[in-house]
NUKEGU-760039 format. One line per field, with one value per residue (C-alpha): x, z, y; residue in three letters; residue number from 1. Coordinates in nm, 4 decimals, m for minus. Layout:
<sites>
east <- [X	...]
up <- [Z	...]
north <- [Y	...]
code <- [ALA	...]
pos <- [NUM	...]
</sites>
This chain:
<sites>
east <- [m3.3376	m3.2977	m3.4682	m3.7568	m3.7888	m3.7995	m4.0722	m4.2735	m4.2409	m4.3506	m4.6638	m4.7435	m4.7255	m4.9578	m5.2064	m5.3223	m5.2466	m5.4249	m5.2442	m4.9103	m4.9909	m5.0692	m4.7417	m4.5499	m4.7156	m4.6205	m4.2603	m4.2273	m4.3597	m4.1275	m3.8191	m3.8847	m3.8855	m3.5717	m3.3790	m3.4716	m3.3570	m3.0338	m2.9625	m3.0208	m2.7999	m2.5199	m2.5460	m2.5145	m2.2471	m2.0387	m2.0939	m1.9444	m1.9267	m1.8606	m1.7434	m1.5716	m1.2571	m1.4471	m1.2383	m0.9398	m1.1266	m1.1984	m1.3955	m1.3648	m1.6945	m1.6888	m1.4461	m1.5021	m1.3700	m1.3785	m1.3615	m1.0712	m1.2798	m1.4081	m1.7704	m1.8819	m1.8013	m1.9156	m1.9283	m1.9324	m1.8708	m1.5165	m1.4009	m1.1763	m0.8834	m0.8859	m0.8671	m0.6065	m0.3797	m0.4070	m0.5456	m0.4032	m0.0420	m0.1184	0.1661	m0.0420	m0.2937	m0.2535	m0.5035	m0.7144	m1.0138	m1.2186	m1.5818	m1.8837	m2.1999	m2.4739	m2.6599	m2.9772	m2.9193	m3.1464	m3.0493	m3.1967	m3.2167	m3.4409	m3.6886	m3.7210	m3.5940	m3.4749	m3.3849	m3.0758	m2.8213	m2.4719	m2.1302	m1.8015	m1.5050	m1.1339	m0.9638	m0.8703	m1.2409	m1.2624	m0.9632	m1.0930	m1.4427	m1.4881	m1.7628	m1.8623	m1.7765	m2.0407	m1.9224	m1.6626	m1.4009	m1.3626	m1.2231	m0.8439	m0.6073	m0.5663	m0.9416	m0.9053	m0.6015	m0.7572	m1.0983	m1.2733	m1.6519	m1.6864	m1.9340	m2.0073	m2.3665	m2.5104	m2.7160	m3.0520	m2.9681	m2.8471	m3.1802	m3.3681	m3.1849	m3.1283	m3.4012	m3.3542	m2.9818	m2.7390	m2.4881	m2.2033	m2.3862	m2.4586	m2.0837	m2.0031	m2.3490	m2.3767	m2.6102	m2.6898	m2.6417	m2.7421	m2.6318	m2.3031	m2.2660	m2.1033	m1.9898	m2.0664	m1.7439	m1.8601	m2.1546	m2.1311	m2.3597	m2.6242	m2.5040	m2.6820	m2.3821	m2.3448	m2.0264	m2.1304	m2.4910	m2.5498	m2.6871	m2.4111	m2.0459	m1.8031	m1.4475	m1.4163	m1.2425	m1.5600	m1.7395	m1.8645	m1.6598	m1.3084	m1.4121	m1.4150	m1.0348	m0.9963	m1.2694	m1.1935	m1.5551	m1.8027	m1.9848	m1.6976	m1.6119	m1.2755	m1.2314	m0.9101	m0.7801	m0.5214	m0.2649	m0.4045	m0.6646	m0.3805	m0.2890	m0.6313	m0.5444	m0.2285	m0.4236	m0.6830	m0.4110	m0.2474	m0.5761	m0.6173	m0.2606	m0.3003	m0.6270	m0.4249	m0.2280	m0.5337	m0.5701	m0.8938	m0.8834	m0.9223	m0.7204	m0.7842	m1.1597	m1.1302	m0.7913	m0.8760	m0.9703	m1.0563	m1.1276	m1.2118	m1.1551	m1.4388	m1.5169	m1.8507	m2.0200	m1.8703	m1.9702	m2.3340	m2.3217	m2.1638	m2.4354	m2.7249	m2.6055	m2.4426	m2.1266	m1.8197	m1.4664	m1.2550	m1.5134	m1.7811	m2.0138	m2.0338	m2.0446	m2.3248	m2.5229	m2.4842	m2.5866	m2.8918	m2.9907	m2.9467	m3.1575	m3.4343	m3.4330	m3.4660	m3.7541	m3.9169	m3.8903	m4.0221	m4.3862	m4.4469	m4.2471	m4.4896	m4.7813	m4.6177	m4.5707	m4.9489	m5.0032	m4.7462	m4.9070	m5.2337	m5.0579	m4.8673	m5.1736	m5.3337	m5.0388	m5.0650	m5.1597	m4.8571	m4.6329	m4.7851	m4.7183	m4.3574	m4.3010	m4.4597	m4.2073	m3.9130	m3.8638	m3.6894	m3.7923	m3.4753	m3.5604	m3.9142	m3.7962	m3.5413	m3.8034	m4.0584	m3.8015	m3.6574	m4.0040	m4.0441	m3.6978	m3.7698	m4.0924	m3.8995	m3.6322	m3.9051	m4.0414	m3.6893	m3.6457	m3.9755	m3.8799	m3.5517	m3.7353	m3.9919	m3.7143	m3.5475	m3.8799	m3.9315	m3.5849	m3.6484	m3.9753	m3.7961	m3.5343	m3.7972	m4.0373	m3.8003	m3.8887	m3.5132	m3.3361	m3.0550	m3.1058	m2.9280	m2.9021	m2.7939	m2.8858	m2.5294	m2.3866	m2.3770	m2.7486	m2.8203	m2.6176	m2.7955	m3.1295	m3.0364	m2.9283	m3.2477	m3.4523	m3.2906	m3.3187	m3.6827	m3.7480	m3.5825	m3.7578	m4.1006	m4.0480	m3.8538	m4.1150	m4.4151	m4.1931	m4.0486	m4.3920	m4.5408	m4.2403	m4.3063	m4.6564	m4.7368	m4.7745	m5.1105	m5.2641	m5.1119	m5.2621	m5.6000	m5.5501	m5.5018	m5.2535]
up <- [m0.8854	m0.9716	m1.3084	m1.1274	m0.8968	m1.1984	m1.3694	m1.0477	m1.0011	m1.3604	m1.3163	m0.9814	m1.1354	m1.4202	m1.1868	m1.0449	m1.3123	m1.1382	m0.8134	m0.9963	m1.1763	m0.8472	m0.6997	m1.0052	m0.9982	m0.6343	m0.7032	m1.0186	m0.8579	m0.5595	m0.7652	m1.0237	m0.7521	m0.5890	m0.9171	m1.0292	m0.6933	m0.7176	m1.0671	m0.9530	m0.6453	m0.8573	m1.0943	m0.7972	m0.5877	m0.8540	m1.1754	m1.5131	m1.8218	m1.7334	m1.3825	m1.4960	m1.3021	m0.9725	m0.8480	m0.8173	m0.7452	m0.4159	m0.3396	m0.0763	m0.0485	0.2886	0.5323	0.9085	1.1580	1.5365	1.8292	2.0763	2.3205	2.0390	2.1451	1.8464	1.4807	1.1424	0.8193	0.4817	0.1169	0.0053	m0.1227	m0.4252	m0.2161	m0.0043	m0.3153	m0.4962	m0.1955	m0.0064	m0.2315	m0.5748	m0.4543	m0.3160	m0.4165	m0.4061	m0.6617	m1.0369	m1.0825	m0.8579	m0.9963	m0.8560	m0.9658	m0.8347	m0.7067	m0.9746	m0.9563	m1.1356	m1.3970	m1.6422	m2.0072	m2.2587	m2.6133	m2.9069	m2.6889	m2.4404	m2.0845	m1.9740	m1.6177	m1.6378	m1.4007	m1.4476	m1.3164	m1.3306	m1.3571	m1.4263	m1.7120	m1.4908	m1.4452	m1.8102	m1.7700	m1.4593	m1.5932	m1.9231	m2.0987	m2.4465	m2.6772	m2.9497	m3.1211	m3.0824	m2.8064	m2.4288	m2.2256	m2.1952	m1.9318	m2.1660	m2.1485	m1.7692	m1.7758	m2.0207	m1.8523	m2.1816	m2.1853	m2.3408	m2.2502	m2.2974	m2.3093	m2.3125	m2.5984	m2.4275	m2.3557	m2.7127	m2.8447	m2.5933	m2.6583	m3.0311	m3.1624	m3.5111	m3.5301	m3.5875	m3.3057	m3.5306	m3.5944	m3.2239	m3.1752	m3.2195	m3.1197	m2.8370	m2.5378	m2.2725	m1.9263	m1.6483	m1.8494	m1.9682	m2.3335	m2.3676	m2.6874	m2.7063	m2.7854	m2.7267	m2.6881	m2.4623	m2.3940	m2.1210	m1.7832	m1.4527	m1.2270	m0.9263	m1.0333	m1.3988	m1.3501	m1.5128	m1.8286	m1.9041	m1.7964	m1.8115	m1.6849	m1.3221	m1.4385	m1.6221	m1.2916	m1.2837	m0.9726	m0.8639	m0.4972	m0.5084	m0.5272	m0.1643	0.0009	0.2201	0.1997	m0.0818	m0.3249	m0.4601	m0.4395	m0.5132	m0.7277	m0.6553	m0.9034	m0.7664	m0.9924	m0.8973	m0.6636	m0.4356	m0.3760	m0.2329	0.1354	0.1060	m0.0657	0.2137	0.4779	0.2890	0.2767	0.6529	0.7108	0.4852	0.6604	0.9777	0.8085	0.6913	0.8662	0.8834	0.8828	1.2624	1.3697	1.7396	1.6908	1.4638	1.5373	1.4246	1.0647	0.9151	0.5678	0.4571	0.1153	0.0418	m0.2168	m0.3939	m0.1482	0.1594	0.0229	m0.0096	0.3384	0.4926	0.3460	0.4346	0.7804	0.8681	0.9673	1.1145	1.1148	0.8889	0.8316	0.5999	0.6900	0.3526	0.5093	0.7435	0.4520	0.2498	0.5522	0.5999	0.2339	0.2487	0.5658	0.4061	0.1051	0.3292	0.5156	0.1834	0.0793	0.4141	0.3733	0.0317	0.1511	0.4421	0.2004	m0.0159	0.2913	0.3362	m0.0335	m0.0307	0.2742	0.0821	m0.2212	m0.0139	0.1917	m0.1290	m0.1646	0.1826	0.0382	m0.1929	0.1009	0.3120	0.0378	0.0017	0.3789	0.3945	0.1342	0.3349	0.2207	0.4885	0.6051	0.4527	0.1119	0.1253	0.2341	m0.0467	m0.3073	m0.1836	m0.1436	m0.4889	m0.6385	m0.4710	m0.5776	m0.9367	m0.9294	m0.7940	m1.0645	m1.3283	m1.1608	m1.1484	m1.5238	m1.5867	m1.3277	m1.5049	m1.8303	m1.6521	m1.4648	m1.7978	m1.9265	m1.6117	m1.6475	m2.0143	m1.9130	m1.6441	m1.8966	m2.1473	m1.8966	m1.7869	m1.4188	m1.3538	m1.5996	m1.8082	m1.6537	m1.8328	m1.6469	m1.7729	m1.6234	m1.6119	m1.4581	m1.1111	m1.1173	m1.2701	m0.9957	m0.7248	m0.8806	m0.8917	m0.5267	m0.4217	m0.6162	m0.4398	m0.0971	m0.1684	m0.2669	0.0472	0.2757	0.1415	0.0997	0.3913	0.6655	0.4879	0.3412	0.6788	0.8441	0.5836	0.5915	0.9631	0.9001	1.0359	0.7360	0.8590	0.8998	0.5700	0.3827	0.5288	0.4023	0.7487	0.8381]
north <- [m7.3692	m7.0018	m7.0615	m7.2277	m6.9252	m6.6938	m6.8964	m6.9092	m6.5332	m6.4720	m6.6850	m6.5225	m6.1751	m6.2742	m6.4395	m6.1042	m5.8453	m5.5561	m5.6269	m5.6385	m5.3115	m5.1360	m5.2589	m5.1398	m4.7985	m4.7479	m4.8545	m4.6436	m4.3231	m4.3583	m4.4379	m4.1651	m3.8990	m4.0419	m4.0738	m3.7227	m3.5864	m3.7913	m3.6565	m3.2971	m3.3448	m3.4921	m3.1971	m2.9606	m3.1359	m3.3124	m3.1157	m3.1910	m2.9732	m2.6092	m2.6979	m3.0166	m2.9207	m2.9394	m3.2388	m3.0001	m2.6791	m2.5028	m2.1920	m1.9204	m1.7407	m1.5649	m1.4055	m1.4215	m1.1651	m1.2166	m0.9761	m1.0081	m1.2158	m1.4380	m1.3987	m1.1920	m1.2316	m1.1105	m1.3074	m1.1336	m1.2182	m1.1470	m0.8122	m0.7765	m0.6489	m0.9665	m1.1848	m0.9752	m0.9197	m1.2491	m1.5241	m1.4458	m1.5065	m1.8564	m2.0880	m2.4086	m2.2783	m2.2971	m2.0169	m1.7947	m1.6102	m1.3245	m1.3161	m1.1302	m1.2911	m1.2533	m0.9236	m0.8195	m0.5483	m0.3699	m0.4126	m0.1697	m0.3018	m0.2103	m0.0226	m0.3083	m0.3476	m0.6923	m0.7888	m1.0120	m1.1601	m1.0192	m1.1220	m0.9335	m1.1700	m1.1587	m1.3444	m1.6429	m1.7141	m1.8200	m2.0524	m2.2244	m2.2855	m2.4688	m2.2761	m2.3875	m2.0973	m2.0757	m1.7587	m1.4848	m1.4948	m1.4854	m1.1937	m1.1734	m1.0260	m0.7287	m0.6619	m0.6532	m0.4276	m0.1813	m0.1757	m0.2407	m0.2387	m0.5819	m0.8531	m1.2206	m1.3469	m1.6947	m1.8329	m1.7763	m1.4122	m1.3566	m1.4849	m1.2707	m0.9448	m0.9861	m1.2160	m1.3515	m1.2805	m1.5657	m1.6069	m1.4962	m1.1680	m1.1190	m1.0724	m0.7058	m0.5809	m0.3279	m0.3448	m0.0851	m0.2366	0.0005	0.3013	0.1487	0.0529	m0.2898	m0.4578	m0.8309	m1.0185	m1.3754	m1.6109	m1.9178	m2.2113	m2.1927	m2.3252	m2.3845	m2.4579	m2.2290	m2.0515	m2.0317	m1.9234	m1.5834	m1.4249	m1.1755	m1.1343	m0.8420	m0.7708	m0.6573	m0.3412	m0.2386	m0.1724	0.1892	0.2707	0.1692	0.1595	m0.2213	m0.2235	m0.1106	m0.3197	m0.6214	m0.7357	m0.7006	m0.9251	m1.1360	m1.5035	m1.6656	m1.9769	m2.1667	m2.4226	m2.6660	m2.8303	m3.1712	m3.3184	m3.4314	m3.0652	m2.9749	m3.0418	m2.8305	m2.5529	m2.5569	m2.5261	m2.2406	m2.0483	m2.0932	m1.9743	m1.6710	m1.5800	m1.5307	m1.2517	m1.0562	m0.7226	m0.5282	m0.1456	m0.1595	m0.4676	m0.4022	m0.4439	m0.7492	m0.9071	m1.2593	m1.3357	m1.6738	m1.8019	m2.1550	m2.3083	m2.5512	m2.8127	m2.7827	m3.0203	m2.8513	m2.5105	m2.6201	m2.7727	m2.4619	m2.2388	m2.4697	m2.5768	m2.2425	m2.4241	m2.2584	m2.3938	m2.6098	m2.8836	m2.7510	m3.0399	m3.2131	m3.5598	m3.4494	m3.3089	m3.6300	m3.8392	m3.6194	m3.6518	m4.0306	m4.0443	m3.8397	m4.0708	m4.3760	m4.2114	m4.1252	m4.4913	m4.6141	m4.5043	m4.6648	m4.9662	m5.0080	m4.9849	m5.2507	m5.4692	m5.4739	m5.5409	m5.8197	m5.9753	m5.9987	m6.1465	m6.4015	m6.4995	m6.6243	m6.8631	m7.0154	m7.3542	m7.3501	m7.2569	m7.5365	m7.7947	m7.6821	m7.6928	m8.0377	m8.1578	m8.0213	m7.6633	m7.4591	m7.1141	m6.9696	m7.1173	m6.9823	m6.6380	m6.6392	m6.7206	m6.4661	m6.1884	m6.2653	m6.2268	m5.8885	m5.7713	m5.8779	m5.6783	m5.3785	m5.4182	m5.4123	m5.1001	m4.9573	m5.0051	m4.8264	m4.5647	m4.4961	m4.4251	m4.2100	m4.0239	m3.9453	m3.8164	m3.6077	m3.4505	m3.3742	m3.2093	m3.0046	m2.8943	m2.7854	m2.6282	m2.3523	m2.4068	m2.4419	m2.2086	m2.3593	m2.7032	m2.9864	m3.3166	m3.6570	m3.9940	m4.1248	m4.4423	m4.2862	m4.2089	m4.5500	m4.7197	m4.5215	m4.6094	m4.9784	m4.9679	m4.7902	m5.0453	m5.3410	m5.1738	m5.0915	m5.4533	m5.5858	m5.3347	m5.4232	m5.7976	m5.9406	m5.8949	m6.0557	m6.3281	m6.4216	m6.4170	m6.6482	m6.8812	m6.9403	m7.0761	m7.4186	m7.6546	m7.7932	m7.4450	m7.3357	m7.6299	m7.5343	m7.1790	m7.0300	m6.7593]
code <- [MET	PHE	ARG	HIS	TYR	LEU	LEU	THR	ALA	TYR	LYS	VAL	PHE	LEU	ARG	ARG	LYS	LEU	PHE	THR	ALA	ILE	ASN	LEU	LEU	CYS	ILE	VAL	LEU	THR	LEU	VAL	ILE	LEU	MET	VAL	VAL	THR	ALA	LEU	LEU	GLU	ASN	ALA	PHE	TYR	PRO	THR	GLY	VAL	GLU	GLY	LYS	SER	PRO	ARG	MET	LEU	GLN	VAL	MET	THR	ILE	GLU	ALA	TYR	THR	PRO	ASP	GLY	ASN	ASP	PHE	MET	ARG	ASN	PRO	LEU	GLY	TYR	LYS	THR	ILE	ALA	GLN	TYR	LEU	LYS	PRO	LEU	LYS	SER	ALA	GLU	ARG	VAL	SER	ALA	VAL	THR	ILE	PRO	GLU	THR	VAL	SER	VAL	TYR	GLN	GLN	GLY	ARG	VAL	SER	GLU	LEU	LEU	MET	ARG	HIS	ALA	ASP	ALA	ASP	TYR	TRP	ARG	ILE	LEU	ASP	PHE	THR	LEU	LEU	ALA	GLY	ARG	LEU	PRO	THR	PRO	ASP	ASP	ASP	ALA	GLN	GLY	ARG	LEU	VAL	ALA	VAL	VAL	ASN	ALA	ALA	THR	ALA	ALA	ARG	LEU	LEU	PRO	GLY	LEU	ALA	LEU	ALA	ARG	VAL	VAL	GLY	GLN	ARG	VAL	ASN	VAL	GLY	GLY	GLN	LEU	PHE	GLN	ILE	ILE	GLY	VAL	VAL	GLY	ASN	ALA	LEU	GLN	VAL	ASN	ALA	TYR	ALA	ASP	ILE	TRP	ALA	PRO	ILE	SER	SER	LEU	PRO	SER	THR	ALA	TYR	GLN	SER	ARG	MET	THR	GLY	ASN	PHE	THR	ALA	LEU	LEU	LEU	ALA	ARG	SER	ALA	ALA	ASP	LEU	PRO	ARG	LEU	LYS	ARG	GLU	VAL	GLU	ARG	VAL	ALA	GLY	THR	VAL	GLN	TYR	PRO	ASP	PRO	ARG	GLU	TRP	PRO	THR	VAL	ARG	MET	TRP	ALA	ASP	SER	LYS	LEU	ASP	LEU	PHE	ALA	ARG	MET	ILE	LEU	GLN	ARG	GLU	GLY	ARG	ASP	GLY	GLY	GLY	ALA	ILE	LEU	LEU	ALA	GLY	VAL	ALA	GLY	LEU	MET	LEU	LEU	PHE	MET	LEU	LEU	PRO	ALA	LEU	ASN	LEU	VAL	ASN	LEU	ASN	MET	GLY	ARG	ILE	LEU	GLU	ARG	SER	THR	GLU	ILE	GLY	VAL	ARG	LYS	ALA	PHE	GLY	ALA	THR	SER	VAL	GLN	LEU	VAL	GLY	GLN	LEU	VAL	LEU	GLU	ASN	VAL	LEU	LEU	CYS	LEU	ALA	GLY	GLY	ALA	LEU	GLY	LEU	LEU	CYS	ALA	LYS	GLY	ALA	LEU	LEU	TRP	LEU	GLU	GLY	SER	GLY	LEU	ILE	PRO	TYR	LEU	HIS	VAL	GLU	LEU	ASP	LEU	VAL	VAL	PHE	GLY	CYS	GLY	LEU	LEU	MET	THR	VAL	VAL	PHE	GLY	LEU	MET	SER	GLY	VAL	ILE	PRO	ALA	TRP	LYS	MET	SER	ARG	LEU	ASP	PRO	VAL	HIS	ALA	LEU	LYS	GLY	GLY	ALA]
pos <- [1	2	3	4	5	6	7	8	9	10	11	12	13	14	15	16	17	18	19	20	21	22	23	24	25	26	27	28	29	30	31	32	33	34	35	36	37	38	39	40	41	42	43	44	45	46	47	48	49	50	51	52	53	54	55	56	57	58	59	60	61	62	63	64	65	66	67	68	69	70	71	72	73	74	75	76	77	78	79	80	81	82	83	84	85	86	87	88	89	90	91	92	93	94	95	96	97	98	99	100	101	102	103	104	105	106	107	108	109	110	111	112	113	114	115	116	117	118	119	120	121	122	123	124	125	126	127	128	129	130	131	132	133	134	135	136	137	138	139	140	141	142	143	144	145	146	147	148	149	150	151	152	153	154	155	156	157	158	159	160	161	162	163	164	165	166	167	168	169	170	171	172	173	174	175	176	177	178	179	180	181	182	183	184	185	186	187	188	189	190	191	192	193	194	195	196	197	198	199	200	201	202	203	204	205	206	207	208	209	210	211	212	213	214	215	216	217	218	219	220	221	222	223	224	225	226	227	228	229	230	231	232	233	234	235	236	237	238	239	240	241	242	243	244	245	246	247	248	249	250	251	252	253	254	255	256	257	258	259	260	261	262	263	264	265	266	267	268	269	270	271	272	273	274	275	276	277	278	279	280	281	282	283	284	285	286	287	288	289	290	291	292	293	294	295	296	297	298	299	300	301	302	303	304	305	306	307	308	309	310	311	312	313	314	315	316	317	318	319	320	321	322	323	324	325	326	327	328	329	330	331	332	333	334	335	336	337	338	339	340	341	342	343	344	345	346	347	348	349	350	351	352	353	354	355	356	357	358	359	360	361	362	363	364	365	366	367	368	369	370	371	372	373	374	375	376	377	378	379	380	381	382	383	384	385	386	387	388	389	390	391	392	393	394	395	396	397	398	399	400	401	402	403	404	405	406	407	408	409	410	411	412	413	414	415]
</sites>
């Protein structure tokens, strides 16, 4: 029976080639956009590569201080003192890193001025994130302790600052960053991930001023690496407990302090939704994204419903004959929906190839710097699910309507 349905569907698709092509085009365009968005979201929320330890990593990005009555509060990025004094000693963390938020700096090299993004990070930063080292070495705790003016650049920055030099020869070169002369000690691969996104890195101790050491707030973020994913809840609770011991310079004005350790998804949700409290809102953000995707599929699905109605109307005589010989409405719906799902699966296969091409174009265009996205099994599975849902959404209604036709009217070609 299933083989018969497949042969029937194949002949139906070939009967009206232009109609089938229009259907496929609509399906492919919709699914390409959805799969590209899914791949980009996976790269942001569940990254691999440089941030491959994300399943056991948390991040504290802001500190909140409340007035005695709790009616007013202020939220600021962390200062180095908060990380060093309160977060570094956490017992549930394997490592805790302090790293600055990227800042634009002017780099003077060979008579040119380049505007680059720079981070200052401690040695633990390079042990939490898994950068691909292309040449040279990474900063060490000794570089931090000695305040050495050393720097790491990514491959794109090395080619930009020192064109024509092999990466091995880039190591050892000096660059002028905002008036400070740094020696390049390493070259790493380009990375887009939030915590790895920068052009050049240097030790925290190389900052021009030591004022950062006494500031509770500033432009730092803390990366917390748990020993295992199972330790994440305990690490979150410990951060909340430690936050209660933080004292501002004027504790009477700001007696209550809170900090939240977030996963990558919760961090995105907290920033986008401006959430307060323990729950960063990751589940809400995912639900919202899923809802938007369904709404995006709804409009082309409605258009396909109209197209499918026209295609099925042409087969009213066939439907009437089948009903006259005892075919049930459920059997007819099953056949018609299967045909639509098969058409959507064909569109999904084409969409997957086009999505790969679109991502390759995005990577090469430079619209999103350092973008590198793979269509892995997760994206493939999401694409397959969206394809089936799309096929059901656009096929059930016209199929059920046509299956309810009276056999006499159907044989006469009436709807």
